[in-house]
Structure formats: structure tokens, C-alpha cells
C-alpha positions as CSV (number, residue, x, y, z in Angstrom):
1,M,-20.4,-62.9,11.8
2,R,-18.1,-63.9,9.0
3,K,-16.9,-67.5,9.0
4,L,-13.2,-67.8,9.5
5,T,-11.0,-69.4,6.8
6,K,-8.8,-72.3,7.7
7,L,-5.8,-70.1,7.4
8,E,-7.3,-67.6,10.0
9,K,-8.1,-70.5,12.3
10,N,-4.6,-71.9,11.9
11,F,-3.1,-68.5,12.6
12,K,-4.9,-68.2,15.9
13,K,-3.9,-71.7,16.9
14,F,-0.3,-71.1,15.8
15,K,0.0,-68.0,18.0
16,K,-1.5,-69.8,21.0
17,I,0.9,-72.8,20.7
18,T,4.1,-70.8,20.0
19,K,3.3,-68.0,22.4
20,E,5.2,-65.9,19.8
21,E,4.1,-62.5,21.0
22,Y,5.3,-63.3,24.5
23,F,8.8,-64.2,23.3
24,I,9.1,-61.3,20.9
25,A,8.1,-58.9,23.7
26,K,10.6,-60.5,26.0
27,E,13.4,-60.0,23.5
28,I,12.4,-56.4,22.9
29,K,12.2,-55.6,26.7
30,R,15.7,-57.1,27.1
31,R,17.1,-54.5,24.7
32,I,15.0,-51.4,24.9
33,K,13.5,-49.5,27.9
34,I,10.2,-48.2,26.7
35,N,8.4,-45.8,29.0
36,E,4.7,-44.9,29.1
37,K,5.4,-41.5,27.4
38,N,6.9,-43.2,24.3
39,T,4.8,-43.5,21.2
40,I,4.6,-46.7,19.2
41,L,3.4,-47.4,15.6
42,D,2.5,-51.1,15.4
43,V,2.6,-52.1,11.7
44,G,0.6,-55.2,10.9
45,C,-0.7,-55.2,14.4
46,A,-3.4,-57.9,14.1
47,D,-5.2,-57.7,17.5
48,G,-2.4,-55.5,18.9
49,K,-1.4,-58.0,21.6
50,L,2.3,-57.6,21.0
51,S,2.5,-53.8,21.3
52,K,0.0,-53.7,24.1
53,S,2.4,-56.0,26.1
54,L,5.1,-53.3,25.9
55,L,3.1,-50.5,27.6
56,K,0.6,-50.5,30.5
57,S,-1.7,-48.2,28.5
58,S,-2.5,-48.3,24.8
59,K,-3.2,-44.6,24.5
60,N,0.3,-43.9,22.9
61,I,0.0,-46.8,20.5
62,T,-1.1,-46.4,16.9
63,F,-2.3,-49.7,15.5
64,L,-2.2,-50.3,11.8
65,D,-3.4,-53.3,9.8
66,I,-4.8,-54.1,6.4
67,N,-7.5,-56.3,8.0
68,E,-10.2,-55.0,10.3
69,F,-9.8,-55.7,14.0
70,D,-12.0,-54.7,17.0
71,F,-10.2,-51.9,18.9
72,S,-11.9,-49.7,21.4
73,P,-13.0,-46.2,20.4
74,Q,-10.3,-44.7,22.6
75,E,-7.6,-46.6,20.7
76,K,-6.0,-45.3,17.5
77,F,-6.4,-47.8,14.7
78,I,-5.6,-47.2,11.0
79,H,-7.3,-49.7,8.7
80,S,-5.0,-49.6,5.8
81,S,-1.9,-51.2,4.2
82,F,1.3,-49.6,5.3
83,E,2.1,-48.7,1.7
84,K,-1.1,-46.6,1.3
85,A,-1.5,-45.3,4.9
86,K,-1.2,-41.5,5.2
87,I,0.6,-40.9,8.5
88,K,1.8,-37.4,9.6
89,E,2.9,-38.3,13.2
90,K,6.5,-39.2,14.1
91,Y,7.1,-42.1,16.6
92,D,9.6,-43.1,19.2
93,Y,9.3,-46.7,18.1
94,I,8.0,-48.4,15.1
95,L,7.3,-52.1,15.5
96,A,7.2,-54.3,12.4
97,A,7.0,-58.0,13.2
98,H,6.4,-60.6,10.6
99,V,5.2,-58.2,7.9
100,W,8.2,-58.2,5.6
101,G,7.0,-61.2,3.6
102,H,3.9,-59.3,2.7
103,F,6.0,-56.3,1.6
104,Y,8.4,-58.6,-0.3
105,R,5.5,-60.2,-2.2
106,N,4.1,-56.8,-3.1
107,R,7.6,-55.6,-4.1
108,S,7.3,-52.8,-1.6
109,L,9.9,-53.9,0.9
110,N,12.4,-51.1,0.2
111,F,9.6,-48.5,0.1
112,C,8.1,-49.6,3.4
113,F,11.6,-49.8,5.1
114,N,12.3,-46.2,4.0
115,K,8.8,-45.0,5.0
116,A,9.3,-46.5,8.5
117,I,12.6,-44.8,8.9
118,N,11.1,-41.5,7.9
119,L,8.3,-41.8,10.4
120,L,10.7,-42.1,13.3
121,K,11.6,-39.2,15.6
122,K,15.2,-38.1,15.7
123,T,16.0,-40.5,18.5
124,G,13.5,-43.1,17.3
125,K,14.1,-46.8,16.7
126,L,12.6,-49.3,14.2
127,I,12.1,-52.8,15.6
128,I,12.1,-55.5,12.9
129,V,11.3,-59.2,13.6
130,H,11.3,-61.9,11.0
131,N,11.9,-65.6,10.6
132,S,15.6,-66.1,9.7
133,N,14.8,-69.1,7.5
134,K,18.2,-70.5,8.3
135,D,16.8,-73.6,9.9
136,F,14.1,-76.2,9.1
137,T,11.8,-73.4,8.1
138,G,14.0,-72.5,5.2
139,R,14.0,-76.2,4.0
140,L,10.2,-76.2,4.3
141,I,9.9,-73.0,2.2
142,N,12.2,-74.5,-0.5
143,F,10.1,-77.7,-0.6
144,S,6.9,-75.7,-0.7
145,K,8.1,-73.7,-3.7
146,S,7.9,-76.9,-5.7
147,L,4.2,-77.3,-4.8
148,F,2.8,-73.8,-5.0
149,K,3.3,-71.1,-7.6
150,K,2.0,-68.4,-5.3
151,M,2.9,-68.4,-1.6
152,E,4.0,-65.8,1.0
153,F,6.7,-66.5,3.6
154,D,8.5,-64.3,6.1
155,V,11.7,-62.7,4.7
156,F,13.8,-59.5,5.0
157,L,16.4,-58.3,2.6
158,D,19.7,-57.5,4.3
159,K,20.7,-54.9,1.7
160,S,18.3,-52.6,3.5
161,L,20.7,-52.6,6.4
162,K,23.7,-51.3,4.5
163,N,25.1,-48.1,6.1
164,V,22.3,-48.3,8.8
165,N,23.1,-48.2,12.5
166,H,21.6,-51.4,13.9
167,T,22.0,-54.3,16.3
168,E,20.6,-57.8,15.7
169,D,20.1,-61.1,17.5
170,Y,18.3,-64.4,17.2
171,F,15.9,-66.4,19.3
172,N,13.7,-69.5,18.9
173,V,10.0,-70.3,19.3
174,K,8.7,-73.8,19.2
175,L,5.9,-75.1,17.0
176,K,4.6,-78.3,18.4
177,A,1.6,-80.4,17.3
178,R,0.0,-83.7,18.4
179,T,0.2,-85.2,14.9
180,Y,2.0,-84.5,11.6
181,K,-1.4,-83.6,10.1
182,E,-2.0,-81.0,12.7
183,L,1.6,-79.7,12.2
184,A,1.0,-79.4,8.4
185,E,-2.1,-77.4,9.1
186,L,-0.2,-75.0,11.3
187,I,2.5,-74.7,8.8
188,Q,0.1,-72.9,6.4
189,V,0.8,-69.8,8.6
190,L,4.5,-70.0,7.6
191,I,3.9,-70.5,3.9
192,I,0.7,-68.6,3.3
193,V,-1.3,-70.3,0.5
194,Q,-5.0,-70.0,-0.2
195,D,-7.1,-72.7,1.6
196,S,-8.4,-74.4,-1.6
197,L,-4.9,-74.8,-3.0
198,Y,-3.1,-75.6,0.2
199,Y,-5.3,-78.5,1.3
200,K,-5.0,-80.1,-2.1
201,K,-1.3,-80.6,-1.5
202,I,-1.3,-81.1,2.3
203,G,-0.6,-84.8,1.9
204,K,2.7,-84.0,0.4
205,I,3.5,-81.5,3.2
206,I,2.7,-84.3,5.7
207,G,5.0,-86.7,3.9
208,F,7.8,-84.1,3.9
209,L,7.4,-83.5,7.7
210,K,7.4,-87.3,8.4
211,K,10.6,-87.8,6.4
212,N,12.5,-84.9,8.0
213,L,11.3,-84.7,11.6
214,K,11.4,-87.3,14.3
215,K,8.5,-85.7,16.1
216,P,5.7,-83.3,14.9
217,E,7.6,-80.3,16.2
218,F,10.4,-77.9,15.3
219,D,12.0,-74.6,16.4
220,I,11.4,-71.5,14.4
221,N,14.5,-69.3,14.4
222,Q,13.6,-65.6,14.5
223,R,15.8,-62.5,14.1
224,I,15.3,-59.2,15.9
225,I,16.8,-56.1,14.4
226,I,16.8,-52.8,16.1
227,I,17.6,-49.8,13.9
228,K,18.6,-46.3,15.2
229,K,17.7,-43.4,12.9
């Protein structure tokens, strides 16, 4: 079995502490009534926990991720980037949560947005979730830019919403650690940097956190956008 990187370990811990999938699913269910006959494309699905929480059965879910994950033979998993994936099916819902930073880094955000819209059925909806970066997370990103030449952070360009029928809202998830060092490790998930580079500068991240936070915790403001085709 392949040894997990520190970033991968931090990602799993981050998800467990924030319970992010639970809160995202809660926000989706508040706004949309998804029935068992609806089809879902989960872009950047990871282990598929989020989309699976929206339906009792996963038979109508198509999971897609650039990384390999263990899905059952009965489940539809596309091992590919969204940019390169060849998809012929149309979907009732396309879920794209916390993947827009990847598209932004690859300069494919507009392409992926339009591709998602085109993969919707006539009455379909695109569900976008991303960090708003209007809170402490934004300050953290700006500070990190002075430390790292290459990093990936969650972002979505509002120009894509021009002349698009959509609704939006905001909600928070809490990132809480026992120490500032532990918080700095978890923050690697928000400002994705290669392990070898990140841990060389982690001392400066810890210093920034101590200077700007009373406790090793903060809320991450997230934005949910629902787009009707």
C-alpha cells in the first residue's frame, strides 16, 4: 500500500474535524429536493461521501476524480480530470464542491464551467461550493503568497455568473485544532503546497496564526451557488 503524503493525511483530518461534507449536504438539502430517480455527476468526488449523503442509493451517481479511489464494481467511477473526461450522459445535478481552485490553477475554469452547464439536462442544476475567501481564509491566502511561488487555493470567478440564472448563499464550517502547530498543518489543505516546500515555511505560518488568532481555530466561510440551465 502506498504511503500517504502529509497533505493527504492532513486532508483526511481536516474533513473529520470540520465535518465539511455534512454541512455542505445540509445546505444542499435545504435548497433542493433530490429524489432517488435523479442522476448526479460528482466532480472531484474524492471518496464520494458528499454525493452519497444526498441519495439513499449510489446507483444514479457518477463519481469523477483525477485520483484513484476504491468504489464498488456496481458504482460508476470515472478516473480522469474533468477537463479530459469524455462524458456523453446528461445529468439532473452536477455537484462541483471545492474543485474550482484546481481549475483556476490549470487555467481551465471557464472551460470546466461551460462543460458542466452543457452536461446538464434541460431542467438540470449545477451546484457549486467554494470558500468565499472574504474572511480570515483570505488573509491567510494573501500571507501565504509571500511564502510560496506555487500554491493552490479555492476560488471561483464571478464573471462566469454573468447572465446566468442562479441563487447563492453563505455558511460557515469551523476549523479547530489543539495547538497552533496542528492548525498550521491542517491549513495546508487550504493553501495546497508540496510537503517538502510547505514544512520548510511552517514556522512562519505558525507565527502568522499566533499573531492573528486568539485561539487555534477559525471559521471558514463557504459559498453555495445553484445554477439553473
